[in-house]
C-alpha atoms as one frame of an Amber mdcrd trajectory, in Angstrom:
protein
  -8.391 -43.491  39.139 -10.992 -41.521  37.194  -9.298 -38.306  38.288  -6.029
 -39.392  36.663  -7.821 -39.897  33.353  -9.139 -36.332  33.461  -5.740 -34.709
  34.007  -4.542 -34.919  30.349  -7.855 -33.466  29.183  -7.609 -30.581  31.649
  -3.994 -29.861  30.659  -4.985 -29.817  26.988  -7.786 -27.394  27.787  -5.422
 -25.117  29.715  -2.734 -25.093  27.028  -5.168 -24.449  24.184  -6.730 -21.583
  26.102  -3.300 -19.942  26.503  -3.197 -19.046  22.817  -5.339 -15.985  22.959
  -4.986 -14.664  19.408  -7.447 -15.754  16.756  -6.506 -14.942  13.172  -8.338
 -14.556   9.901  -7.192 -13.566   6.439  -8.689 -12.619   3.108  -7.047 -12.093
  -0.248  -7.579 -11.506  -3.949  -7.596 -14.983  -5.478  -6.510 -13.649  -8.880
  -3.172 -12.342  -7.582   0.116 -14.198  -7.958   1.989 -13.463  -4.729   5.339
 -14.905  -5.874   6.741 -11.721  -7.534   6.430  -9.624  -4.370   9.842  -9.320
  -2.717  10.084  -5.778  -1.279   7.927  -3.687   1.028   7.520  -0.299   2.657
   4.972   1.177   5.035   2.015   3.220   3.821   2.864   6.285   5.904  -0.457
   8.179   5.504  -2.328   5.144   6.840   0.167   4.376   9.621   0.002   8.002
  10.819  -3.789   7.730  11.269  -3.641   4.718  13.596  -4.925   5.845  16.990
  -2.572   4.047  19.355   0.489   5.234  21.239   3.626   5.814  19.210   5.368
   3.231  21.396   2.861   0.512  20.498   2.925   1.589  16.854   6.717   1.139
  16.779   6.365  -2.249  18.489   3.952  -3.385  15.778   6.137  -2.102  12.931
   9.245  -3.795  14.409   7.342  -7.067  14.699   6.179  -6.734  11.077   9.776
  -6.029   9.975  10.954  -9.165  11.785   8.272 -11.345  10.190   8.681  -9.922
   6.678  12.463 -10.272   6.776  12.092 -13.853   8.028   9.962 -14.500   4.930
  12.756 -13.128   2.690  11.327  -9.642   2.063  13.464  -6.496   2.128  12.499
  -2.920   2.874  12.754  -0.663  -0.138  12.190   2.920  -1.282  10.638   1.450
  -4.443   8.556  -1.412  -2.934   6.375  -4.091  -4.475   4.075  -4.005  -1.434
   2.848  -1.256   0.837   1.910  -2.281   4.356  -0.805  -0.535   6.320  -2.165
  -1.308   9.780  -5.410  -0.530  11.541  -6.374  -1.237  15.139  -9.480  -1.217
  17.259 -10.230  -2.217  20.814 -13.147  -2.701  23.155 -13.580  -3.319  26.837
 -14.962  -6.705  27.709 -16.792  -7.242  30.995 -17.254 -10.764  32.314 -19.741
 -11.439  35.110 -19.620 -14.875  36.705 -22.080 -16.082  39.282 -21.469 -19.157
  41.322 -24.029 -20.560  43.698 -22.845 -23.373  45.927 -25.868 -23.477  48.159
 -26.604 -26.338  50.416 -29.823 -27.708  51.642 -32.029 -30.618  50.804 -34.102
 -31.548  47.806 -34.118 -30.767  44.105 -36.081 -28.265  42.101 -37.184 -24.678
  42.391 -38.202 -22.806  45.475 -36.914 -20.826  48.372 -33.956 -22.186  50.264
 -33.280 -20.447  53.580 -29.689 -21.724  53.590 -28.813 -19.944  50.327 -28.867
 -16.510  51.943 -26.065 -17.415  54.350 -23.327 -18.098  51.883 -22.439 -19.991
  48.830 -23.422 -17.182  46.441 -20.485 -15.508  44.761 -20.385 -12.993  41.918
 -17.148 -11.898  40.297 -16.733  -9.172  37.715 -13.599  -8.887  35.607 -12.688
  -6.593  32.734 -10.237  -7.004  29.913  -9.448  -5.211  26.689  -9.943  -7.112
  23.457  -7.925  -5.752  20.563  -8.003  -6.287  16.824  -5.013  -5.691  14.575
  -5.451  -5.543  10.810  -2.463  -5.786   8.495  -3.171  -4.773   4.900  -0.837
  -5.563   2.019  -1.304  -3.264  -0.962   0.123  -3.693  -4.459   2.320  -0.576
  -4.704   1.948  -0.159  -8.461  -1.808  -0.773  -8.740  -2.656   0.801  -5.348
  -5.018  -2.101  -4.630  -5.258  -4.155  -1.460  -4.346  -7.744  -2.276  -4.268
  -9.323   1.191  -5.616  -8.563   4.653  -4.844 -10.323   7.907  -6.716  -9.841
  11.143  -5.805 -10.883  14.669  -8.182 -10.695  17.623  -7.120 -11.251  21.213
  -6.782  -9.938  24.724  -4.390  -7.023  25.188  -2.080  -6.404  28.104  -1.022
  -3.232  29.889   1.981  -5.014  31.391   4.983  -3.317  29.794   7.123  -6.437
  30.242   4.682  -8.493  28.154   3.694  -5.959  25.463   6.509  -6.827  23.041
   5.751 -10.522  23.410   2.001 -10.038  22.925   2.419  -7.801  19.871   4.936
 -10.235  18.357   2.380 -13.028  18.907  -0.356 -11.017  17.151   1.838 -10.095
  14.177   3.448 -13.539  13.917   0.134 -15.358  13.816  -1.373 -12.903  11.341
   1.568 -12.991   8.927   1.812 -16.786   9.194  -1.234 -16.650   6.890   0.825
 -14.882   4.191   1.338 -15.774   1.423  -1.966 -17.571   1.099  -2.005 -21.184
   0.037  -4.095 -21.446  -3.112  -6.454 -24.391  -3.218
């Protein structure tokens, strides 16, 4: 019976751990975001991003989708310039599990431990960060920055989905809600 009570808790833990993108944003609190209706990409900044051209296009398509869903249009004379920046790092996780058996509690040598029960696993993953900067095109000042941090995938079938998740969660923070 106690096991049945734990199942909803475990399912909640599993589902909340599936969302692997954490987002943050920062903005200029003196800016009125309402007048901004058009955008373009800041080409000199986009060209400097050190990722594959395929991933760069995936990110820009996802940004286009999100901006258009918010009512923005691309323009040759934009209100906003959009720039991106990325970084990544390898993450190594080492897990040790010791399921030794024997008798007694406490410290000391256990002859049974050397025959099994010890297990070490090492796994690696790539953690990526995507920054999306919104720049006032007339003033040439950054007015908003969103950041998404999460685990990246090399699986080509899941890249579009993962990038769309990053961009969607970041741009969900825009425009900021003033308090």
